N, CA, C and O atoms as a MOPAC input file, in Angstrom:
PM7 MOZYME 1SCF
protein

 N    166.80100 1   100.31700 1   125.42100 1
 C    166.30800 1    99.19800 1   124.90500 1
 C    165.55100 1    99.03600 1   126.52900 1
 O    166.05300 1    98.78600 1   127.62500 1
 N    163.94200 1    99.33700 1   126.05000 1
 C    162.83200 1    98.56900 1   126.77400 1
 C    162.60000 1    97.32000 1   126.67300 1
 O    162.37400 1    96.91200 1   125.53400 1
 N    162.58200 1    96.37400 1   127.75600 1
 C    162.30800 1    94.78300 1   127.89200 1
 C    160.64600 1    94.74900 1   128.01100 1
 O    159.89500 1    95.59000 1   128.50500 1
 N    160.36500 1    93.55900 1   127.42100 1
 C    159.06500 1    93.11600 1   127.08700 1
 C    158.46100 1    92.94000 1   128.65300 1
 O    157.26300 1    92.65700 1   128.67100 1
 N    159.12200 1    93.06800 1   129.99100 1
 C    158.74000 1    93.37000 1   131.17700 1
 C    158.84800 1    94.33900 1   131.39300 1
 O    158.02900 1    94.62900 1   132.26500 1
 N    159.62700 1    95.44500 1   131.01700 1
 C    158.96300 1    96.37400 1   131.29200 1
 C    157.81800 1    96.93800 1   131.00200 1
 O    157.02500 1    97.23400 1   131.89600 1
 N    157.49600 1    97.23400 1   129.33000 1
 C    155.87500 1    97.10900 1   128.99800 1
 C    155.08900 1    96.50000 1   129.61200 1
 O    154.13600 1    97.16600 1   130.01600 1
 N    155.10100 1    95.30700 1   129.89400 1
 C    154.36500 1    94.47100 1   130.87200 1
 C    154.04400 1    95.33300 1   132.00900 1
 O    152.89500 1    95.66000 1   132.30800 1
 N    155.14100 1    95.70300 1   132.65400 1
 C    154.81000 1    96.79200 1   134.19100 1
 C    154.37000 1    97.79700 1   133.90100 1
 O    154.18900 1    98.70100 1   134.71700 1
 N    154.01800 1    97.89300 1   132.31400 1
 C    153.66900 1    99.81400 1   131.98800 1
 C    152.28400 1    99.55000 1   132.14600 1
 O    151.52600 1   100.24900 1   132.81800 1
 N    151.86400 1    98.20700 1   131.31900 1
 C    150.62100 1    98.30000 1   131.13300 1
 C    149.71100 1    98.08100 1   132.16500 1
 O    148.56400 1    98.52600 1   132.20500 1
 N    150.38600 1    97.22000 1   133.19300 1
 C    149.94600 1    96.23100 1   134.96800 1
 C    149.56300 1    98.00600 1   135.71300 1
 O    148.41500 1    98.24400 1   136.08800 1
 N    150.60000 1    99.01100 1   135.82100 1
 C    150.67800 1   100.41800 1   136.46200 1
 C    149.39300 1   101.00600 1   135.79600 1
 O    148.60900 1   101.60100 1   136.53500 1
 N    149.06800 1   100.87500 1   134.27800 1
 C    147.83300 1   101.74500 1   133.39500 1
 C    146.65800 1   100.89500 1   134.32700 1
 O    145.82300 1   101.53600 1   134.96600 1
 N    146.68100 1    98.92900 1   134.34400 1
 C    145.17300 1    98.94100 1   134.90000 1
 C    144.56200 1    99.16300 1   135.80400 1
 O    143.35100 1    99.35000 1   135.92900 1
 N    145.74900 1    99.15300 1   136.84200 1
 C    146.06600 1    98.81400 1   138.16500 1
 C    145.06400 1   100.93800 1   138.52800 1
 O    144.10300 1   101.02000 1   139.29200 1
 N    145.65000 1   102.23700 1   137.77500 1
 C    146.19100 1   103.50400 1   137.95300 1
 C    143.77000 1   103.45500 1   137.54600 1
 O    142.76700 1   103.88600 1   138.11400 1
 N    143.99800 1   102.88600 1   136.64800 1
 C    142.22800 1   102.27700 1   136.19700 1
 C    140.96900 1   102.06200 1   136.69100 1
 O    139.79000 1   102.27700 1   136.40900 1
 N    142.10900 1   101.22600 1   138.09100 1
 C    140.65400 1   100.08000 1   138.82600 1
 C    140.88400 1   100.70400 1   140.20000 1
 O    139.79900 1   101.10800 1   140.62000 1
 N    141.82900 1   100.93100 1   141.02500 1
 C    141.90300 1   100.98200 1   142.53500 1
 C    143.18400 1   102.44200 1   142.89900 1
 O    143.38200 1   103.00900 1   143.97300 1
 N    143.89700 1   102.70000 1   141.45000 1
 C    144.79200 1   103.23300 1   141.66500 1
 C    146.36900 1   103.34500 1   142.13500 1
 O    146.90000 1   102.27500 1   142.43000 1
 N    146.80400 1   103.99800 1   142.18800 1
 C    148.13100 1   103.52100 1   142.72500 1
 C    148.91600 1   104.47200 1   143.42600 1
 O    149.02800 1   105.64400 1   143.06400 1
 N    149.65900 1   103.80400 1   144.78800 1
 C    150.49900 1   104.67200 1   145.42100 1
 C    151.78500 1   105.59100 1   144.71800 1
 O    152.57000 1   105.37600 1   143.79500 1
 N    151.56900 1   106.66100 1   145.61600 1
 C    152.81600 1   107.59900 1   145.21000 1
 C    154.57800 1   106.32100 1   144.62600 1
 O    155.08800 1   106.55800 1   143.53100 1
 N    154.95400 1   105.59700 1   145.18800 1
 C    155.89500 1   105.02500 1   145.09900 1
 C    155.33900 1   104.42600 1   143.04500 1
 O    156.05500 1   104.60900 1   142.06100 1
 N    154.19800 1   103.88200 1   143.04100 1
 C    153.81600 1   103.22000 1   141.86800 1
 C    153.73200 1   104.13000 1   140.75400 1
 O    153.90500 1   103.77500 1   139.58800 1
 N    153.30100 1   106.02900 1   141.34400 1
 C    153.32100 1   106.31200 1   139.76800 1
 C    154.61500 1   107.19700 1   140.04700 1
 O    154.66900 1   108.40000 1   139.79300 1
 N    155.40000 1   106.63000 1   140.46800 1
 C    157.00800 1   107.31100 1   140.18000 1
 C    157.75700 1   106.76000 1   139.39400 1
 O    158.47000 1   107.12400 1   138.45800 1
 N    157.25900 1   104.85200 1   140.39900 1
 C    157.49200 1   103.63800 1   138.96800 1
 C    156.81300 1   103.95200 1   137.39400 1
 O    157.04200 1   103.94800 1   136.18500 1
 N    155.77400 1   104.23000 1   138.47800 1
 C    154.69400 1   104.78900 1   136.40000 1
 C    155.45200 1   105.66300 1   134.97100 1
 O    155.66400 1   105.44500 1   133.77800 1
 N    155.72900 1   107.01300 1   136.22300 1
 C    156.77000 1   108.01200 1   134.96700 1
 C    157.96800 1   107.58000 1   134.63000 1
 O    158.51900 1   107.77200 1   133.54600 1
 N    158.46000 1   106.88900 1   135.70600 1
 C    160.19600 1   106.63100 1   135.20800 1
 C    160.62300 1   105.19200 1   134.21000 1
 O    161.75200 1   104.87700 1   133.83400 1
 N    158.95800 1   104.28100 1   133.87300 1
 C    158.68800 1   103.38800 1   133.12600 1
 C    158.68700 1   104.26100 1   131.46500 1
 O    159.35000 1   104.29500 1   130.42800 1
 N    157.52200 1   104.85000 1   132.05000 1
 C    157.38000 1   105.76000 1   130.17000 1
 C    158.09500 1   107.04000 1   130.40000 1
 O    157.69200 1   108.19900 1   130.48800 1
 N    158.84000 1   106.69700 1   130.44500 1
 C    160.18200 1   107.69100 1   130.22500 1
 C    160.70300 1   106.92400 1   129.42700 1
 O    160.74100 1   107.15300 1   128.21800 1
 N    161.32800 1   105.58800 1   130.14500 1
 C    162.37100 1   105.21100 1   129.77800 1
 C    161.93500 1   104.38400 1   128.04400 1
 O    162.50700 1   104.26000 1   126.96000 1
 N    160.72200 1   104.01800 1   128.59400 1
 C    160.07000 1   104.00800 1   126.66900 1
 C    159.85200 1   105.63800 1   125.62500 1
 O    160.28000 1   105.89700 1   124.50100 1
 N    159.53400 1   105.95700 1   125.99000 1
 C    159.81000 1   107.00700 1   125.20900 1
 C    160.99400 1   107.66200 1   124.44000 1
 O    161.20100 1   107.87500 1   123.24600 1
 N    161.70100 1   107.90100 1   125.59500 1
 C    163.50000 1   108.01100 1   124.64800 1
 C    163.31600 1   106.82500 1   124.22000 1
 O    162.74200 1   107.09300 1   123.16500 1
 N    163.39800 1   105.29000 1   124.26600 1
 C    163.20200 1   104.07400 1   123.33500 1
 C    163.00500 1   104.49200 1   122.12400 1
 O    163.75400 1   104.53100 1   121.14800 1
 N    161.53100 1   104.91400 1   122.33700 1
 C    161.11400 1   105.15800 1   120.40500 1
 C    161.83300 1   106.54900 1   120.19900 1
 O    161.67800 1   106.93200 1   119.03900 1
 N    162.11000 1   106.87500 1   120.48800 1
 C    162.85000 1   108.47100 1   120.06800 1
 C    163.94900 1   108.38300 1   119.64800 1
 O    164.60700 1   109.11200 1   118.90600 1
 N    164.17900 1   107.35200 1   120.19700 1
 C    166.46000 1   106.68700 1   120.12400 1
 C    165.86700 1   105.67700 1   118.56000 1
 O    166.59200 1   105.71200 1   117.56500 1
 N    164.65800 1   104.92100 1   118.52600 1
 C    164.50800 1   103.73900 1   117.56600 1
 C    164.20600 1   104.80100 1   116.38100 1
 O    164.55500 1   104.56800 1   115.22300 1
 N    163.74200 1   105.61600 1   116.64200 1
 C    163.09800 1   106.56100 1   115.71300 1
 C    164.11000 1   107.66800 1   114.62800 1
 O    163.87800 1   108.03300 1   113.47600 1
 N    165.39300 1   108.02100 1   115.63600 1
 C    166.08200 1   108.77600 1   114.52600 1
 C    167.10300 1   108.23100 1   114.02600 1
 O    167.79400 1   108.92800 1   113.28200 1
 N    167.59600 1   106.49100 1   114.34600 1
 C    168.32300 1   106.01700 1   114.20200 1
 C    167.50800 1   105.53700 1   113.09400 1
 O    168.21100 1   105.03700 1   112.21500 1
 N    166.47800 1   105.52600 1   112.88600 1
 C    166.02700 1   105.08100 1   111.58500 1
 C    166.24300 1   106.00900 1   110.58000 1
 O    166.87400 1   105.75600 1   109.55300 1
 N    165.56500 1   107.44500 1   110.93600 1
 C    165.71000 1   108.57300 1   109.94800 1
 C    166.64700 1   108.70100 1   109.48000 1
 O    166.76000 1   109.08900 1   108.31700 1
 N    168.07200 1   108.28100 1   110.60100 1
 C    169.37100 1   108.58000 1   109.75000 1
 C    170.06800 1   107.88300 1   108.93600 1
 O    170.95200 1   108.21600 1   108.14600 1
 N    169.22400 1   106.05000 1   109.38700 1
 C    169.90800 1   105.35900 1   107.99900 1
 C    168.84900 1   106.05100 1   106.68400 1
 O    169.40400 1   106.71500 1   105.80900 1
 N    168.35000 1   105.98200 1   106.66700 1
 C    167.36900 1   106.54900 1   105.13000 1
 C    167.94400 1   107.60300 1   103.99200 1
 O    168.20900 1   108.79400 1   104.15600 1
 N    168.02600 1   107.02700 1   103.11800 1
 C    168.54200 1   108.07100 1   101.58200 1
 C    167.63700 1   108.20100 1   100.85200 1
 O    166.90900 1   107.24100 1   100.59800 1
 N    167.38100 1   109.74600 1   100.17500 1
 C    166.68900 1   109.64000 1    99.67900 1
 C    166.93200 1   110.25500 1    98.23400 1
 O    166.85700 1   111.48300 1    98.23100 1
 N    167.15800 1   109.77000 1    97.21700 1
 C    167.69600 1   109.35100 1    95.86700 1
 C    166.55600 1   109.89400 1    94.59800 1
 O    165.69400 1   109.19500 1    94.06500 1
 N    166.76300 1   110.88400 1    94.41000 1
 C    166.19900 1   111.16500 1    92.94600 1
 C    165.79900 1   109.91800 1    91.57400 1
 O    166.40600 1   108.96500 1    91.08600 1
 N    164.79900 1   110.40400 1    91.39700 1
 C    163.60600 1   109.44800 1    90.40500 1
 C    165.27000 1   108.37500 1    89.06000 1
 O    165.21200 1   107.18200 1    88.76200 1
 N    166.32300 1   109.27300 1    88.65200 1
 C    167.49100 1   109.12300 1    88.18200 1
 C    168.83200 1   108.26400 1    88.34700 1
 O    169.80100 1   107.94200 1    87.65900 1
 N    168.14900 1   107.99800 1    90.16200 1
 C    169.14100 1   107.45400 1    91.07700 1
 C    168.56200 1   106.25500 1    91.64800 1
 O    169.33900 1   105.71800 1    92.43800 1
 N    167.31500 1   105.58400 1    91.49100 1
 C    166.36400 1   105.07000 1    92.01100 1
 C    167.22400 1   103.03200 1    92.10000 1
 O    167.27600 1   102.27600 1    93.07000 1
 N    167.66700 1   102.84400 1    90.83400 1
 C    168.53000 1   101.82900 1    91.51300 1
 C    169.78500 1   101.54700 1    91.47100 1
 O    170.28200 1   100.47100 1    91.13600 1
 N    170.38000 1   102.60800 1    91.84400 1
 C    171.93400 1   102.63900 1    92.59900 1
 C    172.64000 1   103.00600 1    91.89000 1
 O    173.71900 1   103.45700 1    92.27200 1
 N    172.30200 1   102.95400 1    90.60300 1
 C    173.29100 1   104.36800 1    89.74100 1
 C    172.37400 1   105.72100 1    89.12300 1
 O    171.16500 1   105.70700 1    88.89100 1
 N    173.37600 1   106.94800 1    88.92100 1
 C    172.89300 1   107.50900 1    87.88200 1
 C    172.98600 1   107.26900 1    86.14400 1
 O    173.65900 1   106.57900 1    85.37800 1
 N    172.08500 1   108.09500 1    86.06000 1
 C    171.37900 1   107.37100 1    84.28600 1
 C    171.29500 1   108.83000 1    83.81800 1
 O    170.83100 1   109.66300 1    84.59600 1
 N    171.70700 1   109.18700 1    82.62000 1
 C    171.11000 1   110.21600 1    81.00600 1
 C    170.41700 1   109.82400 1    80.76800 1
 O    170.49200 1   108.60800 1    80.59700 1
 N    169.09000 1   110.54100 1    80.54000 1
 C    167.85100 1   110.23800 1    79.62500 1
 C    167.74000 1   109.10000 1    78.47500 1
 O    166.80500 1   108.35700 1    78.17600 1
 N    169.40600 1   109.28200 1    77.79700 1
 C    169.21800 1   108.59800 1    76.95100 1
 C    170.64700 1   107.33000 1    77.04900 1
 O    171.54000 1   106.89400 1    76.32200 1
 N    170.03800 1   107.12400 1    78.66000 1
 C    171.02200 1   105.58000 1    78.83100 1
 C    170.63800 1   104.41700 1    78.49100 1
 O    169.47500 1   104.03900 1    78.63800 1
 N    171.77800 1   103.54700 1    77.88100 1
 C    171.79700 1   102.60500 1    77.21300 1
 C    171.64700 1   100.80000 1    78.22400 1
 O    171.33300 1    99.72400 1    77.71400 1
 N    171.93900 1   101.01800 1    79.45400 1
 C    172.11400 1   100.14800 1    80.72000 1
 C    171.13900 1    99.39400 1    80.26700 1
 O    171.43400 1    98.35700 1    80.86200 1
 N    170.35600 1    99.17700 1    79.76300 1
 C    169.09100 1    97.90400 1    80.10900 1
 C    168.71700 1    97.53500 1    81.17600 1
 O    168.46300 1    96.41300 1    81.61500 1
 N    168.67300 1    98.85500 1    81.74500 1
 C    167.61500 1    98.72000 1    83.06500 1
 C    166.30900 1    99.36400 1    83.09100 1
 O    165.37400 1    99.09500 1    83.84500 1
 N    166.36300 1   100.36400 1    82.05400 1
 C    164.81200 1   101.12300 1    81.32900 1
 C    164.86700 1   100.84600 1    80.90700 1
 O    165.76200 1   100.13900 1    80.44500 1
 N    163.08500 1   101.37900 1    80.36200 1
 C    162.81700 1   101.05200 1    79.61200 1
 C    162.63200 1   102.45000 1    78.93400 1
 O    161.67300 1   103.14600 1    79.26600 1
 N    163.90200 1   103.05700 1    77.59500 1
 C    164.19600 1   103.87900 1    76.91700 1
 C    163.66200 1   104.23100 1    76.10300 1
 O    164.10600 1   105.15900 1    75.42700 1

């Protein structure tokens, strides 16, 4: 997980890179922080995708229905 402080530092380094340039140490720090950020985004996306459940239209309200269902959850 990337902290707000790390994101702030990523932005500071980006702005400094555009204005005056970065030292070698700052370039390494920037690269490291960017990698942490990218890995965090990937991890969050993977977790979200793993929690997605695909259901058919017949299962959309949590249980399976036949076309002649009388559970009153559909307008048949």
